[in-house]
C-alpha positions as CSV (number, residue, x, y, z in Angstrom):
1,M,-1.9,-27.5,0.3
2,A,1.3,-25.9,1.5
3,Q,1.3,-22.4,2.8
4,P,2.7,-19.5,0.7
5,A,6.4,-18.7,1.1
6,A,5.4,-15.2,2.4
7,V,2.5,-12.9,2.7
8,L,3.3,-9.4,1.4
9,F,1.0,-6.7,2.8
10,D,0.3,-3.2,1.3
11,M,-0.4,-0.6,4.0
12,D,-2.6,2.3,3.2
13,G,-6.2,1.2,2.7
14,T,-5.2,-2.5,3.2
15,L,-4.0,-2.7,6.8
16,V,-4.9,0.8,8.1
17,D,-7.7,3.1,7.0
18,S,-5.2,5.9,6.2
19,E,-6.4,6.8,2.6
20,K,-8.9,9.1,4.3
21,L,-6.1,10.8,6.1
22,W,-4.3,11.3,2.8
23,T,-7.5,12.9,1.5
24,I,-7.5,15.3,4.4
25,A,-3.8,16.3,3.8
26,L,-4.3,16.7,0.0
27,D,-7.5,18.7,0.5
28,D,-5.7,20.9,3.0
29,Y,-2.8,21.5,0.5
30,A,-5.3,22.3,-2.3
31,A,-7.0,24.9,0.0
32,H,-3.6,26.3,1.0
33,R,-2.9,26.9,-2.6
34,G,-6.4,28.4,-3.2
35,G,-7.8,25.5,-5.1
36,R,-9.8,22.2,-4.7
37,L,-8.7,18.7,-5.5
38,S,-11.1,16.9,-7.9
39,Q,-12.6,13.5,-7.0
40,Q,-11.2,11.9,-10.1
41,T,-7.6,13.0,-9.5
42,R,-7.9,11.8,-5.9
43,E,-9.0,8.4,-7.1
44,D,-6.1,8.3,-9.6
45,M,-3.7,8.8,-6.6
46,V,-4.8,5.8,-4.6
47,G,-2.0,3.3,-4.3
48,S,0.5,5.7,-6.0
49,N,3.8,7.1,-4.7
50,M,4.4,10.6,-3.4
51,T,6.1,12.0,-6.5
52,R,3.4,10.9,-8.9
53,S,0.7,12.0,-6.5
54,M,2.1,15.5,-6.1
55,R,2.4,15.9,-9.9
56,L,-1.2,14.9,-10.3
57,L,-2.2,17.3,-7.5
58,L,-0.4,20.2,-9.0
59,V,-1.7,19.6,-12.5
60,D,-5.2,19.3,-11.1
61,L,-4.8,22.6,-9.4
62,G,-3.4,24.3,-12.5
63,L,-0.1,24.9,-10.8
64,P,3.5,24.4,-12.2
65,D,4.6,20.8,-11.8
66,G,8.4,21.0,-12.1
67,N,10.7,19.1,-9.8
68,S,11.1,21.9,-7.3
69,E,7.3,22.4,-7.1
70,I,6.8,18.7,-6.6
71,A,9.4,18.6,-3.9
72,G,7.8,21.6,-2.2
73,A,4.3,20.1,-2.3
74,A,5.6,16.7,-1.1
75,S,7.3,18.4,1.9
76,W,4.1,20.3,2.8
77,V,1.9,17.2,2.5
78,A,4.4,15.0,4.4
79,R,4.4,17.5,7.3
80,R,0.6,17.4,7.4
81,M,0.5,13.6,7.2
82,T,3.0,13.4,10.1
83,E,0.5,15.4,12.2
84,L,-2.3,13.1,11.2
85,F,-0.4,9.8,11.6
86,G,0.7,11.0,15.0
87,E,-2.9,11.1,16.1
88,G,-3.2,7.3,15.5
89,L,-4.2,5.1,12.6
90,P,-7.5,3.1,12.5
91,W,-7.1,-0.6,11.5
92,R,-9.0,-1.9,8.5
93,P,-11.5,-4.6,9.4
94,G,-9.7,-7.9,10.2
95,A,-6.3,-6.5,9.5
96,E,-4.9,-6.6,13.1
97,E,-6.1,-10.2,13.5
98,A,-4.7,-11.3,10.1
99,L,-1.2,-10.0,11.0
100,R,-1.3,-11.6,14.4
101,R,-2.5,-14.9,12.9
102,A,0.2,-14.8,10.2
103,K,2.8,-14.6,13.0
104,E,1.2,-17.4,15.0
105,L,1.4,-19.6,11.9
106,G,5.1,-18.8,11.4
107,L,4.5,-17.2,8.0
108,R,7.1,-14.8,6.6
109,T,5.7,-11.3,6.2
110,A,6.6,-8.1,4.4
111,L,5.2,-4.6,4.3
112,V,5.2,-3.2,0.8
113,T,4.0,0.4,0.7
114,S,4.2,3.4,-1.6
115,T,4.4,5.6,1.5
116,I,7.8,7.2,2.3
117,R,9.9,5.7,5.1
118,P,9.5,8.5,7.8
119,L,5.7,8.2,7.6
120,T,5.8,4.4,7.4
121,D,7.9,4.3,10.6
122,L,5.1,6.4,12.3
123,A,2.5,3.9,11.0
124,L,4.6,1.0,12.4
125,D,3.9,2.4,15.9
126,T,0.3,1.2,15.2
127,L,1.1,-1.8,13.0
128,G,3.9,-3.1,15.2
129,H,7.6,-2.8,14.4
130,D,8.0,-6.5,14.8
131,S,5.0,-7.5,12.7
132,F,7.0,-7.8,9.5
133,D,10.3,-9.5,8.6
134,V,11.0,-6.8,6.1
135,T,9.6,-3.5,5.0
136,V,9.8,-1.8,1.6
137,C,8.8,1.9,1.3
138,G,8.0,4.1,-1.7
139,D,11.3,6.0,-1.4
140,E,13.4,2.8,-1.4
141,V,12.8,1.4,-4.9
142,D,14.9,3.8,-7.0
143,G,11.8,5.4,-8.5
144,K,10.3,2.1,-9.6
145,N,7.1,2.5,-7.7
146,K,3.9,0.7,-8.0
147,P,2.5,-0.3,-10.6
148,D,6.1,-1.3,-11.4
149,P,6.8,-4.8,-10.0
150,E,10.0,-3.7,-8.2
151,P,8.5,-3.1,-4.7
152,Y,7.2,-6.7,-4.6
153,L,10.3,-8.1,-6.3
154,K,12.5,-6.3,-3.7
155,A,10.4,-7.6,-0.8
156,A,10.8,-11.2,-2.2
157,R,14.6,-10.7,-2.6
158,L,14.9,-9.4,0.9
159,L,13.0,-12.4,2.2
160,G,14.9,-14.9,0.0
161,V,11.7,-16.3,-1.6
162,D,10.2,-16.6,-5.1
163,P,7.5,-14.0,-5.6
164,A,5.5,-16.6,-7.5
165,D,5.2,-18.5,-4.2
166,C,3.9,-15.4,-2.3
167,V,0.5,-13.9,-1.6
168,A,0.2,-10.1,-1.9
169,V,-2.6,-8.4,-0.1
170,E,-3.7,-5.2,-1.9
171,D,-6.6,-2.7,-2.0
172,S,-5.9,-0.6,-5.2
173,P,-5.6,-1.2,-8.9
174,T,-2.1,0.3,-8.8
175,G,-1.0,-2.1,-6.1
176,V,-2.7,-5.1,-7.6
177,A,-1.0,-4.4,-10.9
178,S,2.4,-4.2,-9.2
179,A,2.0,-7.5,-7.3
180,E,0.7,-9.3,-10.3
181,A,3.5,-8.0,-12.5
182,A,5.9,-9.4,-9.9
183,G,4.3,-12.8,-10.3
184,C,2.5,-12.9,-6.9
185,A,-1.0,-14.2,-6.3
186,V,-3.2,-11.4,-5.0
187,L,-5.8,-11.2,-2.3
188,A,-7.6,-8.1,-3.4
189,I,-9.7,-6.2,-0.9
190,P,-11.0,-2.8,-2.3
191,C,-11.1,0.2,0.0
192,E,-11.5,3.5,-1.8
193,V,-11.8,2.4,-5.4
194,P,-13.4,-0.8,-6.9
195,L,-11.3,-3.8,-8.1
196,S,-12.1,-6.2,-10.9
197,P,-11.6,-10.0,-10.9
198,G,-8.4,-11.5,-12.4
199,P,-6.8,-14.9,-13.1
200,R,-4.5,-15.0,-10.0
201,R,-6.6,-12.6,-8.0
202,T,-9.2,-13.4,-5.3
203,L,-11.6,-10.6,-4.2
204,R,-12.8,-10.3,-0.7
205,D,-14.7,-7.5,1.1
206,S,-12.4,-7.4,4.1
207,L,-9.6,-9.3,5.8
208,A,-12.2,-10.3,8.4
209,E,-13.5,-12.8,5.8
210,V,-10.1,-14.4,5.3
211,D,-8.8,-17.4,7.1
212,V,-5.0,-16.8,7.1
213,A,-4.4,-20.4,7.8
214,A,-6.2,-21.3,4.6
215,L,-4.3,-19.1,2.2
216,G,-2.6,-22.1,0.7
217,E,-6.0,-23.3,-0.4
218,L,-6.8,-20.0,-2.1
219,F,-3.6,-19.5,-4.0
220,A,-1.6,-22.3,-5.5
221,P,2.0,-21.3,-6.4
222,A,2.6,-20.9,-10.1
223,A,3.9,-24.1,-11.8
């Protein structure tokens, strides 16, 4: 079976184990404001964009969640994340090998992340700035963040491919919903929160279990 037109990778929790770093930064902000982030709200943030996450955070802490308050929280958390990202990012199991194998096979690749561009550029120091043909960040989709399909649709447009012929690799319900809404087949590898089976979704425990050369056997393009 033919290979997919492109493989579209999520970043946090999929390629790098950075969700735990986000938890540190969010907990630090909560403590800075004299509160504590609840486990349920933290889980609701997984796969989300900065604006939505900051609104959830402020509401959870019982603080005002107007635009200026959201911007202030986002700035604080982004500064903390810059510190944490600068210390290096741990790979998720099998992720580094999967990226390398995709390049060896000549597959088109994209990074499709809800993380803002400045932090993504720091992460690319670990992932490799030449590992992807295109990158789409959470502050580059005109507010149409995951679970909206626009991040994956934009990546497909930039690559010049049909999203229905692409495989998206995701770890969160929010990201899976975005990729499926765009028409992609999804390789779903849960990290912080569980994922359920779906019609164009294949669940795996880690990328270490995935033969990148056999993706065409796992996902047939939509008719």
